[in-house]
N, C-alpha and C positions, 0 to 999 in steps of 0.2 A: 617683701622686697622683690623688685623686678630683676630677674636674672636674664642677662643678655646671652644669647647663644654664641658659642665659639665661632660659628661661621660669620656672625656679624662682626666680631672683632677682626677676623681675618679679612673680611670684605673691606672694612674700613682701612686696614693696612694696605691691601692690594689696590685700593681705589686711587692711590696716589699716582699710578702709572697708566699712561694711555697714549694712543696715536690715531690720527685720522685715517680713514680708509685709503685715501690716495697716497701712494708712495712718493717721496720727494726725489729730486735730482741728487746726484752723488755729492756728498759733502766734501769740504776741503780737507786737506791732510791734517790740519791741526785739530779739527773737530773729531775726525776719525780716530786719531791717536789718543785723544782724551777719553773717548768712549772705550777704546780697546784696553785701557788700563784696568777696567772693571771685569774683564773676561776672567772666568774662573769660579771657584766655589767660595761662598761666604757663609758665616754662621753668626747669628745674633741672638740676643736675649734682652729682656727688659721687664718692667713691672707695669701692670695694669692697675689703675686706681678707679674708684667709683663704686657703684652698687655691687659689682661682681669682681672684686680685686683678685689678683694672682700674678703668676709669672707666665710670660710668653717666650717660647723658644722657637727660632726660625732657622731655616737653611735656604739659601738662594744661590742659583747657578746661572751665570751669564755665559753665553756662547756666541762667537762671531758668526754672523750670517753674511749676506751679500751687501756690497756697497756701504760698508761702515755701520751696518745695522747690527745690533745685539739683540738676541732673544734671551729670555730668562724664564726660569721656572722656580717655584719655591713651595715650601710647605711650612706652616706654623702650627704649633700645638700650644694650647692654653691650659695651664694648670693641671695637665694630665687628664683633662675632661673631654678632650676632643682635638681634632686636627682638621685643617682645610688646606687645599692646594690652590695655587694661582700661577698664571703664566702671562707672558706678554712680550713686548719688544720696545727697544729704544733706538732712536736714529736722530741725526741732525738733518733738518730740512733746509737745504740751500736756498730754495725759493722764498721761504719766509724768514730765513736767518734765525732759526730757533731749534732747540732740542724738543723732541716730541716723544711721547711714550704711550703705549697701549697696554691694557691689562684686562684680564677676565678672571673672575673668581665667583664661585657659587652662582653662576648664571648671569652675572652682571658685568657689563663692559663700561670702561670709563676712558676719558681723554684728558691728558694733562700736558701742559707746556712747561719746558724746563728753561731756566734762565742761567746763563753763565756769568760767573764773577771770578776772573782769573782761572784757576784750575778746578774750581768748584762748580757743580751744576745743582740747581735747586728746582725741584718739581713741587708745586704747591697747588692744592685744591681746597676750595671752601664752599660751604653752602650746598653740599651734595645731599639731595633728598633721598632717603632710603625708607623702607617700610618700617624701620625702627625709630627714625628721627633724622636729624641733620648732622652730617659728618664733615670734618675737614681734616686734611693731612698735609704733611710736608716731608719730602724725602730729599736728603742732602748727600750727594756723591762728592766726597772730598778726600782725594788722595787714598790713604790707606784705610779709610773707614766710610761706611754708609750709615747715616742716621735717619731714622724714621719715627715720626711722631704723629699721633692722630688723636682726635677728640670727637666724641659722639654725644650729642645732647638728645636724649630720648624724648618721646612724646609726653612724658610726665615731668620733663625739665631736669632729670638727673643726668649728670655728666660722667662719661667713662673716658679715660685718657690713657695714653701709653707713650713711652719713649723707648725705642729699641736701637741698639748700636750693633752694627755688623762689622766683623773683621774678616779679612781673607783667610781662608783655612788651607 
């Protein structure tokens, strides 16, 4: 049985967040207020299914930065067998009229665009090629919760998936 390293699972989790290098113009008050609601500490847990099943437990902290930008840092542990950290930022880009996020974890950087539906922001990535296979992820910021789901199809065709729900702590 192929065992996927903990860092792969965390990389798949963190790859949902990203931001282009150029910083955007200042966002409008509504977008800034929406992002500001997520400032603080969050804790989450979920189950991983597939060839290396188990429980994943995460913590995530959002801090306000300049011009409506939020920075975040987090750490996830998988089934007591290891942990990995990640960090990044989120911002509304007025020029392109979209939310954007950046993330780095385990030496990899990713870019993801967020779409707003009412008071919910959804960041989705698909077809991300990794050294382990192809990953996709969805992060939904929705009021009092953050939901994160990911799927990784490894090079042998085996699928690892997870759903994690975060609550403000």
